[in-house]
N, C-alpha and C positions, 0 to 999 in steps of 0.2 A: 215615794216615787212609784212604787209598784202596789197597785190597789187591790187586786183580787188574788194575790199570791197565796197559795195554799200553805206555804211555809213562811215563818217570819224571816226577814232578811238577816243575813250574816253580818252585814255592815250597813252603814248609812253615810250620807253626805252631810258635812257640816261646813257651811260657808265655802263650798266649792272644793274642799279638801277631803280626801278619802280617809275614813277611819279604819282601824284594823278589824279583822274578822274575828268572830267568836266561834271559830271552827275547831271542834275537838281533835281533829286530825293534826292540828298544828299546836301540839301541847307544850313544846319546849322551844326556847330561842333558836336552838340549832336546826329546828325543823323549818325555819323561815328561810325563804330565798333572799339573797342580797338585794337591797333596795338602792339602785344606782342610776336608773334611767330617767332621762329628761325628754322634753318635747322633740328635740332634734333626733334623739335616738329612736323614738317611737315612729317618727316620720320615715326615717331610713329603714326601719324594720318593716313597716307597712308597704312602702313603695318598693323597697329593695326585694322583698319577698315576692312581690307581684310581677315586676318586670325582669325577665331573664334574658335569654339569648334568642328567643323566637324571632325577633326582628332581623336576625342574621341567618339563623339556621333554617327557618321555614317561611321566609318571605315569599318564596315561589308558590307555596301552598296558599298563602293568604291572597295573593294576586290572582291565582288560578281559580280560587273560590269566587271572588267577587269583582276582580278588576280594581283599578285604582280608586274610582269613586265608590264602588261597592264596598271596598275595604275601609275607606275613610268613613263612610256613613255607618257601616256595620259596627266599627269600634266606637264611633261617636254615640250612636243610639244605644248600643249594648252597654257601653260604659256609663252613659247617662242614666240608664235604668238601674244601675247599681247604687245611685245616690240615695234613694229611699232606704235601701237595705243598709247602707253605711250609716244613715241617720239612726236606724233602729239599733245597730251595733253600738253606736256612740252613746245612746241613752242607756243601753243595757250595761255596758262596761263602766259607766259612771256610777251606776248604782250597785253593780255586782262585779267588783274588780277581782275576779277569780281566774286562775290559770286554766281552769277547766273550760272556760269560754262557753261554747254552745251546750256543753254537758251541764254546767251550772244553771244556765238560763232555762233550759227545758226541764231541769229537775224541779224547778219551782212550781210548775203547773201540770206536768205530764208524768206518767208512770216511769219507774226506773228503766224499763225496757226501751222506752222511747229515748230517754236520755243517753243510754249506753249506745244504741244504734246510731244516734246523731254523732256522738263523739267518735265512734269507730269509722264512720264515713269521712269525717273531717280528717281523721288520722291518715287515711289513704290519700286525701288531697295534698297534705303536707309531705308525707313520707315519700311518696312516689317521685317527687321532684328531686330528692336527694340522689338516688342512684342515677336518675336521668341526667342530672348535671354532672355527676362524676364521669359518666360516659361521654357527655358532650365536650368536656374539657380535652379529652383525648382526640376527639374529632377535630376540634379547632387547632390543637397543637399539630395534628397531622397535616392540616392545611398549610400551616406556617412552615413546618419542617416535614416535607413528604417522606423522608427516610423513616419516619415513625410509623408509616403505614406498611409495616413489614412484620414478619414473625407471627403469622396468623396461627392461633392456637386451635381454633375450631370455628365452625360456622353454625349459625342459628337462623333458620328461615332463609338460607342462602347468603346471609351477610356475615363477613368474617369478624372475629373478635381478635384484635391484635394485642400482643403482649405489651408493647410500649404504652398503648392506650390504657390498659389495665393498671400498669405500674403508676402512671401519672394520676389516674383517678384514685387509686388506693392511697397515694401519698397525700393528695388533697383531702380525702376523707379523714385520714389520720390526723392531719393538721387541724381541721375544723373540730374534730372530736376533742382533741387536746385543748384547743382554744376555749371551747364551751365547758369543758370539765374544770378548767382553771378559774373561770369567772365570767359573769355577764358583762362586766365593764370592758374586759378584753374583747369579748365578742362584739359589743356595741361599737367600740372604737374601730374595729376592723370593718364593721358594717358601714359606719359613717364615711370612712376613707374610700371604700369601694363604691358606695352609692354616689357620692359627690364626684368621684373620679369618673364614673360612667357618664354623669350629666355633663361634666366639663368637656370630655372628649366628644360626646354626642354633638354638642353645640359647635365644636370646631369643624367636624366633617359635614354637618348639615349646612353651615354657612358656606363652606367650600363648594358643596354641591349646588347650592342655590345660585351661585355665580356662574355655573357652567352648563346648566340644564336648559330645557325648552319644553313649553307646553305641548309641542307637537309630539312629544313622546308618550303622552297620556293615553290616547286611544289604543284599544277599545276601553271605554270607561267601565263597562260591565262585561263579565264573561258569560252571563246568562241573562235572563230578563232582570230588570232592576230589582224586583221583589225577591227573586230567588237568590240573586247575587248577594244582596244585603243579608238575607236570612242565613245563607251558608257561612258568612263571616260571623254573624251574631252567635251562631252555635258554638264557636270556639272562644268567644269572649270570656265566659265564666272561667275557663281554664287559664287563659293568659292574664286574667285580672284577679285571680285568686291570690290573696295575700294581704290585702288591706286589713282584713279581720284578724291577722296574726298579732296585731297590736293588743288584742284582748288576752292573748296567751301569756304575755309578759306583764300583765297588769299588776301583779303582786310585786314586781321588781321596780316599781316607780320610786324615785327619790322621795323622801318624806315631805319635801317642800313642793312636790309636784301637784298642781291643781288638776282635779279630775276632768275639768273641761278640756284639758289638753288631749285626752284620749279622743274626744270627738273631733278636734281640730286635726290631729294626726291622721285619722281615718279618712276624712274628707280631702285633705291635702294629697294623700296617697292616691285616691281615686282620680282626682282632677289632673294631677301631674301625669298619672298613668295614661289617661285618655289622650292628653296632649302629646306625650311621648310616642305612643303607637301611631296616632294619626299623622304626626310629622314624619315618622319613619317611612310609612307607606307612601305618603305624598312625595317625599324627596327622592325615594328610589325610582318611582315612576317618572319623576321630572328629569333626572340626570341622564337617563338612557332609555332606549325603546325596550320597555320591560318584557314585551311579548317574546322577544328573541333571546331572552336570558333565563327563562324559567327552567331550562335544563341544566343550568350551571350550578355547581356546588357553591354554597354561600353566595347567593345571587346579589345580596346587598353590596358585598365587597367588590364583586365583579362589575356591577353597574357603576360604582364610583371610579373604579380603575379605568373603565372605558371613557368616562366623562373627563377625568382629570389627566389621564394619560401618564400616570406616574404611580409607583408602588407605595409611596409614602402615605397616601391617604388610606390605602388598605391596611397599613400598619396601625394607623390610628383607630380604624374601625375594629380591628382584631384586638387591640389593647382595650378598647371600650367593651368589647364582648367578653373579654377575660374578666375585667372588673365586674361586669354585670353578672357573669356566671358565678363568681365568688360570692357576691352579695346575695343572690337568690338562693344559692346553696346554703349559705350560712343562715339566712332568714328563715327558710323552711326547716332547717335543722333546729333552730331555736323553737319555732312553733311546735314542731312534732315532739320534741323532748318535753316541753312544758305540758302539752296535752297528755302525753303518756304518763308523765309524773302525776298530773292531777287526777287522771282516771285511776291510777294505782292508789292514790291517797283516799279516794272515795271507795276503794275496794271493789271497783267495777271490774278490774283485772288484778293480776297478782300484786298484792300490796307492797312487795319488796321493791317494786318500781318507784315507790314514793320516797326512797332513800334520798336524803339531802347530805351533801358533803359537810362535815362539821366545821371546816375551815373556809372553804371556797363558797359555801352556801349556794351551791348549784345542785340541780337534780341529777346527781352523779350516776345513779343506776340507769335512769332513762337515757342519759347522754351516751353511755357505753352501749346500751342495747340498740339505739338508733344508729350509732356509728358502725357496729358490727353488721346490722341488717343492711345498711347502705353498701358496705363493702361486699356482702354476699350478693346483693341485687345487681351489682355491676356485671357480674359474670353472665347475666341473662342477655346482655347486649341490647342495643336499641331496637332490634327486631321484635323483641318481647316487650320491652318497656313502652313502645309506642301505643299499642292498644290499651295497656294499663293506664297510661297517661290520659288517653281519651276518656276513660272512666272517671278520671279526676275532676273533669268539668261537672259531671253529674253529682259526684260526691260533694263538691263544694256547694252546688246549688241546693242539695239536700240539707246541708247544714244551715245555709242561709234561710231556707224555707222554715225549718224548725225553729230557728231563733226568732224570725218575724212572727210566726204563729204563737210562740211563747209570750212575746211582748204583747201581742194582741189579747191573749188570754189573761194577762195580768191586769187588764182594764185601765190603760192610761187615758188621759183626757181625749176628747173627741178628735181633734186634729191629728194627734199622734197615733190614735187608733186607725185613722184612715191611712196614714203612712204605712203602718204595720200591715194593713190589709193589702195595700198596693205591693208591698214587699212579698207577701205570700203569693199574690197573683203573678208577679213577675217571675219569681223563682219557680213557681209551678210550671209556667210556660217554658222556662229554660230547660227543665227536666223533660217535658213532653217533646221538645224539639229534638232531643237525642234518642228517645226511646220509642216514639211512635213510628212504625215502619213506613207509613205513607209520607213522612217528612224527609226531604232530601238530606243526606248526611247523617242518617240515624245509625244507631249501634249495629255493628256486624256481629257475627258469631263469636269472634275473638274478644270483643268488648264484653259481651254477655258472659263469656266464660271467665274473663278476668274478674268481673263483678261477683260472679258466683263463688269463685275461689276466695275472694276477700271476705265475703259474707260468711262463708263456712269457717274461715279462720277466726273471724270475730265471734262466731257462736261457740267455738271451742274455748277460746280464751275467756269469754264471758262466763262459761260454766265453771272454769277454774277459779275465776274471781268469786263466784257465788260460793264455791266450796271453801275458799280461803276465808271469806267473810263469816261463814257459819262456824268455822273452826275457831276464829277469833272470839 
């Protein structure tokens, strides 16, 4: 499958089934992760990791960026542009089912420094979502029970950090850490229930809203010129659609009977369902109420439906869907971050102790505990600090996608597949430029550049420790 790879493949495909790897880092049976996942699990991991609570928490930002039609076209075009990238990921994971994902793909054709940098950027994309969601659950709980918006401990950038919010976030973080420590099957079952629960509740309130709205609520269709409106929305698509590639991080945990083609199906299903979900959310919010008058409201989606239906019950359904969605995106990114950290430790790119596998649960126990502790610590920064870091996540994701597409191109696949890889490189390159070029509206501010610099510096320090650990071994 991989033609010009500098290194021989660790595994191969036989009649559509994946064979085991001849990786020296997996020397004993205890070092293997449990193999429990099926196609449904991979779909809910990919889609569930991608779709969070942005459709509730920041709908006002989406509509102010582009308006209803600008938002719809921005997510449709931006999401559609991810399909070639998803195609490349599907091909790569079919041939290289390694938890390292982008690290493993780039290691085939690029120097170790490129492989490490790619992995470290993807780590940011996954990890930053965890404390962000832990903070978001407190905000949603505070909307449901206003009494929780009390006992402010301190303020960061003028925004209070409430004790009840911290407690709720810490409890959720502890629960997911324990769940993932105990086993991937428990984590996958939780992911399935919350993902399909989100979809079911979403259908209920969308159908309800469709019977109460009016097309007269849509104008203005764009908030700027059509081009700028669509562009401003497309800039945030990489962040809100990051997650379909998380399928690759759990590739080693596929059931022995799982066919490798299923990875490809799960990735494309996640992208397509994600596009439909986001476009539908934007359209229905603009349809049920005059959106322009609601952009100052907290949780605009819920307020719009309450105005349309005239009852609180629909808000309860929306908030229940948001809670389910928050749980699944938190868990999905937790899974992806821990597997990537584990795999980087196994390759001795960082401290090899992070490659520890639980002898009974067959989970990456050390990586799970580290991500759990780091998530709990990150919560104390509050959303005022986490927002600019999250903005960097879109560039981090696009960087990993670009490196993977470039690696696949360098492997020398057949002509048509090479064109798809080249398209992926071009698309992801433009995604990055949209955020870093000062002349482009919505580019990085000083806070985003500072966040990126801190993450790169931390990666350099940990990378040096990994090098020292490798030389000592």
